[in-house]
C-alpha positions, 0 to 999 in steps of 0.5 A: 500500500502506497501512502500519499503524504499530504502537501503540507508535510512537504512544505514543513519538511522543506522549511526545516531543511532550509532553516537548518541550511541557513543556520549552518551557513551562519555558523560557518560565517561566524566560525571563519570570523572568529578564526581570523580573530584568533590568528592575531597575536596577544601582543596586538590585542594588548596594544589595542587595550591600551588605546583610547578610542571614540566612536560616534554613531546612531542606530546601526552604530548601536548594533555594532556596539552590541556586536562588540560586546558579543565578541568580547564575551566570546574572546575575553583575551581581547580586553577592551572597556566599552562604555558611553562617553563623549567628554575628556573626563571619559578618556582618563584611562584606556577605553572604547568610548561611544556616543550617539551624535547628531540627528538621523536624516540630517548628516551635517548635524553629525559632522558638527557634533563630531567636531564639537566632541573633538574640540571639547578635548577628546581630540587631544585625549583619544588615540583613534576617533571615527563616526559614521553616517546612517543609511537614512542620511543619504537619499535621492535628494542628497547633495553628495558633493556638498556633503563629501566636501563638508566631511573632507574639510572636517577630517583635514581640519581635525587632522591638522589640529590634532596630529596625534589623533588617528581619524578613521572614515566609515562607509555608509551602511546599506539596505537589503532588498525590501524585507517583509510582505508589507514592505515588498508590497509597498515597493510593488505598488510604487510606494517606495518610489526612490528605493533604488535611487537612494541605494545608488546614492549611498553607493556613489557616496561610498565610492567617493569615501573609498577613493579619498580615504583608502588608507584610513577606511573602515569599509562597513558597506563592503562588509555588509554586502559580502556573501563570501570571499568571491561574492557580494550582494548586489542589485543592478541599475542599468548596466551597473551593479551596486552593493546591498546589505546581505539579507542574512545580516538583517531582520528589518532590511537595514539594522544589523541582527545578531549575526550581522553585528558580530560580523561587522564587530569582528572586522572592526576589531581586526582593523583596530588591531592592525593600526600601528602594527609595523607588519601591516 
């Protein structure tokens, strides 16, 4: 007697297989990342633990801070003190300090606030400082040249005034393809008319940052779009491909989930450990 399995059985079975495959892929991604961290010598981690670092951010930056705490809990030999601080009083001892700066959708407020914090005395106390724009700071209406000019002026001015301060540049985080049934439906109905245009603008601005600051760049966008060493998440506009946030790194299409935030935090730690390393 042949038993016919009901269709819903196959749906459930397929879902379980896909879920297991996805979990396995995520485990491998993190395994590779932590393996890279483990290859860095204790001397480099000890040198980093003596640094005073400032990071200005908003929501995606908060995800990165969560990722740092995740990674530090997994690798206690990386001894960083992570806490909120944006005044000189917070830099009397080694620290990875961070603070929310500016307003989302108003990128120049972030430029101005970072300047204020550096001029308050943090620029003299810190060894490394950086901030990031958010994906909502760049859209189809953004004057990229004007924003880029303001950013370059900030970095050059602070670099001249605080010669012992290492200023890093961070590329703008990305969005994935529309996430969720309602979001995809809105896009199909034309209620997200500038979705691709906004993403193109972010990519163009990131290319400007890469060209100008390649020697001191934390390429957040490249990390967010990386699938593996040979493939990245992209979308096509005309004949050109542009980077997207890799879907497994986000639950809402823009912010980093537990996997994404650890992937980014691992890469950030590796970059920070390489600063002042004579072998790199």
